[in-house]
LUMLUMDREN-2810 file (N, C-alpha, C; in Angstrom, 1 decimal):
<atoms>
<atom><aa>M</aa><ch>A</ch><at>N</at><xx>21.4</xx><yy>22.2</yy><zz>-4.3</zz></atom>
<atom><aa>M</aa><ch>A</ch><at>CA</at><xx>21.0</xx><yy>20.8</yy><zz>-4.2</zz></atom>
<atom><aa>M</aa><ch>A</ch><at>C</at><xx>22.2</xx><yy>19.9</yy><zz>-3.8</zz></atom>
<atom><aa>Y</aa><ch>A</ch><at>N</at><xx>23.4</xx><yy>20.2</yy><zz>-4.3</zz></atom>
<atom><aa>Y</aa><ch>A</ch><at>CA</at><xx>24.5</xx><yy>19.4</yy><zz>-4.0</zz></atom>
<atom><aa>Y</aa><ch>A</ch><at>C</at><xx>24.9</xx><yy>19.5</yy><zz>-2.5</zz></atom>
<atom><aa>I</aa><ch>A</ch><at>N</at><xx>24.7</xx><yy>20.7</yy><zz>-1.9</zz></atom>
<atom><aa>I</aa><ch>A</ch><at>CA</at><xx>25.0</xx><yy>20.8</yy><zz>-0.5</zz></atom>
<atom><aa>I</aa><ch>A</ch><at>C</at><xx>24.0</xx><yy>19.9</yy><zz>0.3</zz></atom>
<atom><aa>S</aa><ch>A</ch><at>N</at><xx>22.8</xx><yy>19.8</yy><zz>-0.1</zz></atom>
<atom><aa>S</aa><ch>A</ch><at>CA</at><xx>21.8</xx><yy>18.9</yy><zz>0.6</zz></atom>
<atom><aa>S</aa><ch>A</ch><at>C</at><xx>22.2</xx><yy>17.5</yy><zz>0.5</zz></atom>
<atom><aa>L</aa><ch>A</ch><at>N</at><xx>22.6</xx><yy>17.1</yy><zz>-0.7</zz></atom>
<atom><aa>L</aa><ch>A</ch><at>CA</at><xx>23.0</xx><yy>15.7</yy><zz>-0.9</zz></atom>
<atom><aa>L</aa><ch>A</ch><at>C</at><xx>24.3</xx><yy>15.3</yy><zz>-0.1</zz></atom>
<atom><aa>V</aa><ch>A</ch><at>N</at><xx>25.3</xx><yy>16.3</yy><zz>-0.1</zz></atom>
<atom><aa>V</aa><ch>A</ch><at>CA</at><xx>26.5</xx><yy>16.0</yy><zz>0.7</zz></atom>
<atom><aa>V</aa><ch>A</ch><at>C</at><xx>26.2</xx><yy>15.9</yy><zz>2.2</zz></atom>
<atom><aa>R</aa><ch>A</ch><at>N</at><xx>25.3</xx><yy>16.8</yy><zz>2.6</zz></atom>
<atom><aa>R</aa><ch>A</ch><at>CA</at><xx>24.9</xx><yy>16.7</yy><zz>4.1</zz></atom>
<atom><aa>R</aa><ch>A</ch><at>C</at><xx>24.3</xx><yy>15.4</yy><zz>4.4</zz></atom>
<atom><aa>I</aa><ch>A</ch><at>N</at><xx>23.4</xx><yy>14.9</yy><zz>3.6</zz></atom>
<atom><aa>I</aa><ch>A</ch><at>CA</at><xx>22.7</xx><yy>13.6</yy><zz>3.8</zz></atom>
<atom><aa>I</aa><ch>A</ch><at>C</at><xx>23.8</xx><yy>12.5</yy><zz>3.8</zz></atom>
<atom><aa>R</aa><ch>A</ch><at>N</at><xx>24.6</xx><yy>12.5</yy><zz>2.8</zz></atom>
<atom><aa>R</aa><ch>A</ch><at>CA</at><xx>25.6</xx><yy>11.4</yy><zz>2.6</zz></atom>
<atom><aa>R</aa><ch>A</ch><at>C</at><xx>26.7</xx><yy>11.4</yy><zz>3.7</zz></atom>
<atom><aa>A</aa><ch>A</ch><at>N</at><xx>27.2</xx><yy>12.6</yy><zz>4.0</zz></atom>
<atom><aa>A</aa><ch>A</ch><at>CA</at><xx>28.4</xx><yy>12.6</yy><zz>4.9</zz></atom>
<atom><aa>A</aa><ch>A</ch><at>C</at><xx>28.0</xx><yy>13.0</yy><zz>6.3</zz></atom>
<atom><aa>G</aa><ch>A</ch><at>N</at><xx>26.8</xx><yy>13.5</yy><zz>6.5</zz></atom>
<atom><aa>G</aa><ch>A</ch><at>CA</at><xx>26.4</xx><yy>13.9</yy><zz>7.8</zz></atom>
<atom><aa>G</aa><ch>A</ch><at>C</at><xx>27.1</xx><yy>15.0</yy><zz>8.4</zz></atom>
<atom><aa>L</aa><ch>A</ch><at>N</at><xx>27.5</xx><yy>16.0</yy><zz>7.6</zz></atom>
<atom><aa>L</aa><ch>A</ch><at>CA</at><xx>28.3</xx><yy>17.1</yy><zz>8.0</zz></atom>
<atom><aa>L</aa><ch>A</ch><at>C</at><xx>27.3</xx><yy>18.2</yy><zz>8.6</zz></atom>
<atom><aa>T</aa><ch>A</ch><at>N</at><xx>27.9</xx><yy>19.0</yy><zz>9.5</zz></atom>
<atom><aa>T</aa><ch>A</ch><at>CA</at><xx>27.1</xx><yy>20.1</yy><zz>10.1</zz></atom>
<atom><aa>T</aa><ch>A</ch><at>C</at><xx>27.1</xx><yy>21.2</yy><zz>9.1</zz></atom>
<atom><aa>Q</aa><ch>A</ch><at>N</at><xx>26.3</xx><yy>22.2</yy><zz>9.5</zz></atom>
<atom><aa>Q</aa><ch>A</ch><at>CA</at><xx>26.2</xx><yy>23.4</yy><zz>8.6</zz></atom>
<atom><aa>Q</aa><ch>A</ch><at>C</at><xx>27.5</xx><yy>24.2</yy><zz>8.6</zz></atom>
<atom><aa>D</aa><ch>A</ch><at>N</at><xx>28.2</xx><yy>24.2</yy><zz>9.7</zz></atom>
<atom><aa>D</aa><ch>A</ch><at>CA</at><xx>29.5</xx><yy>24.9</yy><zz>9.8</zz></atom>
<atom><aa>D</aa><ch>A</ch><at>C</at><xx>30.5</xx><yy>24.2</yy><zz>8.9</zz></atom>
<atom><aa>Q</aa><ch>A</ch><at>N</at><xx>30.5</xx><yy>22.9</yy><zz>8.9</zz></atom>
<atom><aa>Q</aa><ch>A</ch><at>CA</at><xx>31.4</xx><yy>22.1</yy><zz>8.1</zz></atom>
<atom><aa>Q</aa><ch>A</ch><at>C</at><xx>31.1</xx><yy>22.3</yy><zz>6.6</zz></atom>
<atom><aa>L</aa><ch>A</ch><at>N</at><xx>29.8</xx><yy>22.3</yy><zz>6.3</zz></atom>
<atom><aa>L</aa><ch>A</ch><at>CA</at><xx>29.4</xx><yy>22.5</yy><zz>4.9</zz></atom>
<atom><aa>L</aa><ch>A</ch><at>C</at><xx>29.8</xx><yy>23.9</yy><zz>4.4</zz></atom>
<atom><aa>A</aa><ch>A</ch><at>N</at><xx>29.7</xx><yy>24.9</yy><zz>5.3</zz></atom>
<atom><aa>A</aa><ch>A</ch><at>CA</at><xx>30.0</xx><yy>26.2</yy><zz>4.9</zz></atom>
<atom><aa>A</aa><ch>A</ch><at>C</at><xx>31.5</xx><yy>26.3</yy><zz>4.6</zz></atom>
<atom><aa>G</aa><ch>A</ch><at>N</at><xx>32.4</xx><yy>25.7</yy><zz>5.4</zz></atom>
<atom><aa>G</aa><ch>A</ch><at>CA</at><xx>33.8</xx><yy>25.7</yy><zz>5.1</zz></atom>
<atom><aa>G</aa><ch>A</ch><at>C</at><xx>34.1</xx><yy>24.9</yy><zz>3.9</zz></atom>
<atom><aa>L</aa><ch>A</ch><at>N</at><xx>33.5</xx><yy>23.8</yy><zz>3.6</zz></atom>
<atom><aa>L</aa><ch>A</ch><at>CA</at><xx>33.7</xx><yy>23.0</yy><zz>2.5</zz></atom>
<atom><aa>L</aa><ch>A</ch><at>C</at><xx>33.4</xx><yy>23.7</yy><zz>1.2</zz></atom>
<atom><aa>F</aa><ch>A</ch><at>N</at><xx>32.3</xx><yy>24.4</yy><zz>1.2</zz></atom>
<atom><aa>F</aa><ch>A</ch><at>CA</at><xx>31.8</xx><yy>25.1</yy><zz>0.0</zz></atom>
<atom><aa>F</aa><ch>A</ch><at>C</at><xx>32.2</xx><yy>26.6</yy><zz>-0.1</zz></atom>
<atom><aa>G</aa><ch>A</ch><at>N</at><xx>32.8</xx><yy>27.1</yy><zz>0.9</zz></atom>
<atom><aa>G</aa><ch>A</ch><at>CA</at><xx>33.3</xx><yy>28.5</yy><zz>0.9</zz></atom>
<atom><aa>G</aa><ch>A</ch><at>C</at><xx>32.2</xx><yy>29.5</yy><zz>1.0</zz></atom>
<atom><aa>V</aa><ch>A</ch><at>N</at><xx>31.2</xx><yy>29.2</yy><zz>1.7</zz></atom>
<atom><aa>V</aa><ch>A</ch><at>CA</at><xx>30.1</xx><yy>30.2</yy><zz>1.9</zz></atom>
<atom><aa>V</aa><ch>A</ch><at>C</at><xx>29.9</xx><yy>30.3</yy><zz>3.4</zz></atom>
<atom><aa>D</aa><ch>A</ch><at>N</at><xx>29.0</xx><yy>31.3</yy><zz>3.8</zz></atom>
<atom><aa>D</aa><ch>A</ch><at>CA</at><xx>28.8</xx><yy>31.4</yy><zz>5.2</zz></atom>
<atom><aa>D</aa><ch>A</ch><at>C</at><xx>27.7</xx><yy>30.5</yy><zz>5.7</zz></atom>
<atom><aa>Q</aa><ch>A</ch><at>N</at><xx>27.6</xx><yy>30.2</yy><zz>7.0</zz></atom>
<atom><aa>Q</aa><ch>A</ch><at>CA</at><xx>26.7</xx><yy>29.3</yy><zz>7.6</zz></atom>
<atom><aa>Q</aa><ch>A</ch><at>C</at><xx>25.2</xx><yy>29.6</yy><zz>7.3</zz></atom>
<atom><aa>S</aa><ch>A</ch><at>N</at><xx>24.9</xx><yy>30.9</yy><zz>7.3</zz></atom>
<atom><aa>S</aa><ch>A</ch><at>CA</at><xx>23.5</xx><yy>31.3</yy><zz>7.0</zz></atom>
<atom><aa>S</aa><ch>A</ch><at>C</at><xx>23.1</xx><yy>31.0</yy><zz>5.6</zz></atom>
<atom><aa>S</aa><ch>A</ch><at>N</at><xx>24.0</xx><yy>31.0</yy><zz>4.6</zz></atom>
<atom><aa>S</aa><ch>A</ch><at>CA</at><xx>23.7</xx><yy>30.7</yy><zz>3.3</zz></atom>
<atom><aa>S</aa><ch>A</ch><at>C</at><xx>23.5</xx><yy>29.2</yy><zz>3.2</zz></atom>
<atom><aa>V</aa><ch>A</ch><at>N</at><xx>24.3</xx><yy>28.4</yy><zz>3.9</zz></atom>
<atom><aa>V</aa><ch>A</ch><at>CA</at><xx>24.1</xx><yy>26.9</yy><zz>3.9</zz></atom>
<atom><aa>V</aa><ch>A</ch><at>C</at><xx>22.7</xx><yy>26.6</yy><zz>4.4</zz></atom>
<atom><aa>C</aa><ch>A</ch><at>N</at><xx>22.3</xx><yy>27.3</yy><zz>5.5</zz></atom>
<atom><aa>C</aa><ch>A</ch><at>CA</at><xx>21.0</xx><yy>27.1</yy><zz>6.1</zz></atom>
<atom><aa>C</aa><ch>A</ch><at>C</at><xx>19.9</xx><yy>27.4</yy><zz>5.1</zz></atom>
<atom><aa>R</aa><ch>A</ch><at>N</at><xx>20.0</xx><yy>28.5</yy><zz>4.4</zz></atom>
<atom><aa>R</aa><ch>A</ch><at>CA</at><xx>19.0</xx><yy>28.8</yy><zz>3.4</zz></atom>
<atom><aa>R</aa><ch>A</ch><at>C</at><xx>18.9</xx><yy>27.8</yy><zz>2.3</zz></atom>
<atom><aa>Y</aa><ch>A</ch><at>N</at><xx>20.1</xx><yy>27.4</yy><zz>1.8</zz></atom>
<atom><aa>Y</aa><ch>A</ch><at>CA</at><xx>20.1</xx><yy>26.4</yy><zz>0.7</zz></atom>
<atom><aa>Y</aa><ch>A</ch><at>C</at><xx>19.4</xx><yy>25.1</yy><zz>1.2</zz></atom>
<atom><aa>L</aa><ch>A</ch><at>N</at><xx>19.8</xx><yy>24.6</yy><zz>2.4</zz></atom>
<atom><aa>L</aa><ch>A</ch><at>CA</at><xx>19.2</xx><yy>23.4</yy><zz>2.9</zz></atom>
<atom><aa>L</aa><ch>A</ch><at>C</at><xx>17.7</xx><yy>23.5</yy><zz>3.1</zz></atom>
<atom><aa>R</aa><ch>A</ch><at>N</at><xx>17.2</xx><yy>24.6</yy><zz>3.6</zz></atom>
<atom><aa>R</aa><ch>A</ch><at>CA</at><xx>15.8</xx><yy>24.8</yy><zz>3.8</zz></atom>
<atom><aa>R</aa><ch>A</ch><at>C</at><xx>15.1</xx><yy>24.8</yy><zz>2.4</zz></atom>
<atom><aa>L</aa><ch>A</ch><at>N</at><xx>15.6</xx><yy>25.4</yy><zz>1.4</zz></atom>
<atom><aa>L</aa><ch>A</ch><at>CA</at><xx>15.0</xx><yy>25.5</yy><zz>0.1</zz></atom>
<atom><aa>L</aa><ch>A</ch><at>C</at><xx>14.9</xx><yy>24.1</yy><zz>-0.6</zz></atom>
<atom><aa>N</aa><ch>A</ch><at>N</at><xx>15.9</xx><yy>23.3</yy><zz>-0.4</zz></atom>
<atom><aa>N</aa><ch>A</ch><at>CA</at><xx>16.0</xx><yy>22.0</yy><zz>-1.0</zz></atom>
<atom><aa>N</aa><ch>A</ch><at>C</at><xx>15.5</xx><yy>20.9</yy><zz>-0.2</zz></atom>
<atom><aa>E</aa><ch>A</ch><at>N</at><xx>15.1</xx><yy>21.1</yy><zz>1.1</zz></atom>
<atom><aa>E</aa><ch>A</ch><at>CA</at><xx>14.7</xx><yy>20.0</yy><zz>2.0</zz></atom>
<atom><aa>E</aa><ch>A</ch><at>C</at><xx>13.5</xx><yy>19.3</yy><zz>1.5</zz></atom>
<atom><aa>R</aa><ch>A</ch><at>N</at><xx>12.5</xx><yy>20.0</yy><zz>1.0</zz></atom>
<atom><aa>R</aa><ch>A</ch><at>CA</at><xx>11.3</xx><yy>19.3</yy><zz>0.5</zz></atom>
<atom><aa>R</aa><ch>A</ch><at>C</at><xx>11.5</xx><yy>18.5</yy><zz>-0.7</zz></atom>
<atom><aa>V</aa><ch>A</ch><at>N</at><xx>12.3</xx><yy>19.1</yy><zz>-1.7</zz></atom>
<atom><aa>V</aa><ch>A</ch><at>CA</at><xx>12.5</xx><yy>18.4</yy><zz>-2.9</zz></atom>
<atom><aa>V</aa><ch>A</ch><at>C</at><xx>13.3</xx><yy>17.1</yy><zz>-2.7</zz></atom>
<atom><aa>V</aa><ch>A</ch><at>N</at><xx>14.4</xx><yy>17.2</yy><zz>-1.9</zz></atom>
<atom><aa>V</aa><ch>A</ch><at>CA</at><xx>15.2</xx><yy>16.0</yy><zz>-1.6</zz></atom>
<atom><aa>V</aa><ch>A</ch><at>C</at><xx>14.3</xx><yy>15.0</yy><zz>-0.8</zz></atom>
<atom><aa>G</aa><ch>A</ch><at>N</at><xx>13.5</xx><yy>15.4</yy><zz>0.1</zz></atom>
<atom><aa>G</aa><ch>A</ch><at>CA</at><xx>12.7</xx><yy>14.5</yy><zz>0.8</zz></atom>
<atom><aa>G</aa><ch>A</ch><at>C</at><xx>11.7</xx><yy>13.7</yy><zz>-0.1</zz></atom>
<atom><aa>E</aa><ch>A</ch><at>N</at><xx>11.2</xx><yy>14.4</yy><zz>-1.1</zz></atom>
<atom><aa>E</aa><ch>A</ch><at>CA</at><xx>10.3</xx><yy>13.7</yy><zz>-2.0</zz></atom>
<atom><aa>E</aa><ch>A</ch><at>C</at><xx>11.0</xx><yy>12.8</yy><zz>-3.0</zz></atom>
<atom><aa>V</aa><ch>A</ch><at>N</at><xx>12.2</xx><yy>13.1</yy><zz>-3.3</zz></atom>
<atom><aa>V</aa><ch>A</ch><at>CA</at><xx>12.9</xx><yy>12.3</yy><zz>-4.4</zz></atom>
<atom><aa>V</aa><ch>A</ch><at>C</at><xx>13.6</xx><yy>11.1</yy><zz>-3.8</zz></atom>
<atom><aa>L</aa><ch>A</ch><at>N</at><xx>14.3</xx><yy>11.2</yy><zz>-2.7</zz></atom>
<atom><aa>L</aa><ch>A</ch><at>CA</at><xx>15.0</xx><yy>10.1</yy><zz>-2.1</zz></atom>
<atom><aa>L</aa><ch>A</ch><at>C</at><xx>14.1</xx><yy>9.1</yy><zz>-1.5</zz></atom>
<atom><aa>P</aa><ch>A</ch><at>N</at><xx>14.4</xx><yy>7.8</yy><zz>-1.6</zz></atom>
<atom><aa>P</aa><ch>A</ch><at>CA</at><xx>13.5</xx><yy>6.8</yy><zz>-1.0</zz></atom>
<atom><aa>P</aa><ch>A</ch><at>C</at><xx>13.6</xx><yy>6.8</yy><zz>0.5</zz></atom>
<atom><aa>T</aa><ch>A</ch><at>N</at><xx>12.6</xx><yy>6.6</yy><zz>1.2</zz></atom>
<atom><aa>T</aa><ch>A</ch><at>CA</at><xx>12.6</xx><yy>6.4</yy><zz>2.7</zz></atom>
<atom><aa>T</aa><ch>A</ch><at>C</at><xx>12.0</xx><yy>5.1</yy><zz>3.0</zz></atom>
<atom><aa>P</aa><ch>A</ch><at>N</at><xx>12.2</xx><yy>4.6</yy><zz>4.2</zz></atom>
<atom><aa>P</aa><ch>A</ch><at>CA</at><xx>11.6</xx><yy>3.3</yy><zz>4.5</zz></atom>
<atom><aa>P</aa><ch>A</ch><at>C</at><xx>10.1</xx><yy>3.2</yy><zz>4.3</zz></atom>
<atom><aa>K</aa><ch>A</ch><at>N</at><xx>9.4</xx><yy>4.3</yy><zz>4.6</zz></atom>
<atom><aa>K</aa><ch>A</ch><at>CA</at><xx>7.9</xx><yy>4.4</yy><zz>4.4</zz></atom>
<atom><aa>K</aa><ch>A</ch><at>C</at><xx>7.6</xx><yy>4.3</yy><zz>2.9</zz></atom>
<atom><aa>N</aa><ch>A</ch><at>N</at><xx>8.3</xx><yy>5.1</yy><zz>2.1</zz></atom>
<atom><aa>N</aa><ch>A</ch><at>CA</at><xx>8.0</xx><yy>5.1</yy><zz>0.6</zz></atom>
<atom><aa>N</aa><ch>A</ch><at>C</at><xx>8.4</xx><yy>3.7</yy><zz>0.0</zz></atom>
<atom><aa>T</aa><ch>A</ch><at>N</at><xx>9.5</xx><yy>3.2</yy><zz>0.4</zz></atom>
<atom><aa>T</aa><ch>A</ch><at>CA</at><xx>10.0</xx><yy>1.9</yy><zz>-0.1</zz></atom>
<atom><aa>T</aa><ch>A</ch><at>C</at><xx>9.0</xx><yy>0.8</yy><zz>0.2</zz></atom>
<atom><aa>S</aa><ch>A</ch><at>N</at><xx>8.5</xx><yy>0.7</yy><zz>1.4</zz></atom>
<atom><aa>S</aa><ch>A</ch><at>CA</at><xx>7.5</xx><yy>-0.3</yy><zz>1.7</zz></atom>
<atom><aa>S</aa><ch>A</ch><at>C</at><xx>6.2</xx><yy>-0.2</yy><zz>0.9</zz></atom>
<atom><aa>K</aa><ch>A</ch><at>N</at><xx>5.8</xx><yy>1.0</yy><zz>0.6</zz></atom>
<atom><aa>K</aa><ch>A</ch><at>CA</at><xx>4.6</xx><yy>1.2</yy><zz>-0.2</zz></atom>
<atom><aa>K</aa><ch>A</ch><at>C</at><xx>4.9</xx><yy>0.7</yy><zz>-1.6</zz></atom>
<atom><aa>Q</aa><ch>A</ch><at>N</at><xx>6.1</xx><yy>1.0</yy><zz>-2.1</zz></atom>
<atom><aa>Q</aa><ch>A</ch><at>CA</at><xx>6.4</xx><yy>0.6</yy><zz>-3.5</zz></atom>
<atom><aa>Q</aa><ch>A</ch><at>C</at><xx>6.5</xx><yy>-0.9</yy><zz>-3.6</zz></atom>
<atom><aa>T</aa><ch>A</ch><at>N</at><xx>7.2</xx><yy>-1.5</yy><zz>-2.7</zz></atom>
<atom><aa>T</aa><ch>A</ch><at>CA</at><xx>7.3</xx><yy>-3.0</yy><zz>-2.7</zz></atom>
<atom><aa>T</aa><ch>A</ch><at>C</at><xx>6.0</xx><yy>-3.7</yy><zz>-2.5</zz></atom>
<atom><aa>A</aa><ch>A</ch><at>N</at><xx>5.1</xx><yy>-3.1</yy><zz>-1.7</zz></atom>
<atom><aa>A</aa><ch>A</ch><at>CA</at><xx>3.8</xx><yy>-3.7</yy><zz>-1.6</zz></atom>
<atom><aa>A</aa><ch>A</ch><at>C</at><xx>3.0</xx><yy>-3.6</yy><zz>-2.9</zz></atom>
<atom><aa>G</aa><ch>A</ch><at>N</at><xx>3.2</xx><yy>-2.6</yy><zz>-3.6</zz></atom>
<atom><aa>G</aa><ch>A</ch><at>CA</at><xx>2.5</xx><yy>-2.4</yy><zz>-4.9</zz></atom>
<atom><aa>G</aa><ch>A</ch><at>C</at><xx>3.1</xx><yy>-3.4</yy><zz>-6.0</zz></atom>
<atom><aa>Y</aa><ch>A</ch><at>N</at><xx>4.4</xx><yy>-3.7</yy><zz>-5.9</zz></atom>
<atom><aa>Y</aa><ch>A</ch><at>CA</at><xx>5.0</xx><yy>-4.6</yy><zz>-6.8</zz></atom>
<atom><aa>Y</aa><ch>A</ch><at>C</at><xx>4.6</xx><yy>-6.1</yy><zz>-6.5</zz></atom>
<atom><aa>S</aa><ch>A</ch><at>N</at><xx>4.4</xx><yy>-6.4</yy><zz>-5.3</zz></atom>
<atom><aa>S</aa><ch>A</ch><at>CA</at><xx>4.0</xx><yy>-7.8</yy><zz>-5.0</zz></atom>
<atom><aa>S</aa><ch>A</ch><at>C</at><xx>2.7</xx><yy>-8.2</yy><zz>-5.5</zz></atom>
<atom><aa>K</aa><ch>A</ch><at>N</at><xx>1.8</xx><yy>-7.2</yy><zz>-5.8</zz></atom>
<atom><aa>K</aa><ch>A</ch><at>CA</at><xx>0.5</xx><yy>-7.5</yy><zz>-6.3</zz></atom>
<atom><aa>K</aa><ch>A</ch><at>C</at><xx>0.6</xx><yy>-8.0</yy><zz>-7.7</zz></atom>
<atom><aa>W</aa><ch>A</ch><at>N</at><xx>1.7</xx><yy>-7.6</yy><zz>-8.5</zz></atom>
<atom><aa>W</aa><ch>A</ch><at>CA</at><xx>1.8</xx><yy>-8.0</yy><zz>-9.9</zz></atom>
<atom><aa>W</aa><ch>A</ch><at>C</at><xx>2.7</xx><yy>-9.2</yy><zz>-10.0</zz></atom>
<atom><aa>C</aa><ch>A</ch><at>N</at><xx>3.3</xx><yy>-9.7</yy><zz>-9.0</zz></atom>
<atom><aa>C</aa><ch>A</ch><at>CA</at><xx>4.2</xx><yy>-10.9</yy><zz>-9.1</zz></atom>
<atom><aa>C</aa><ch>A</ch><at>C</at><xx>3.5</xx><yy>-12.2</yy><zz>-8.8</zz></atom>
</atoms>
């Protein structure tokens, strides 16, 4: 999970992440693929944020 968050925050390539974490590039690829869906559901996106704020404005 940490590799996925570092990639999103720093914008590093898989090769750079592999060097940073001391694993091979194929392992980084597997980790990213496994965590991609979870991270996508948890982190806010413009689409999710606009839906949430539209819901809040109904109560204000």
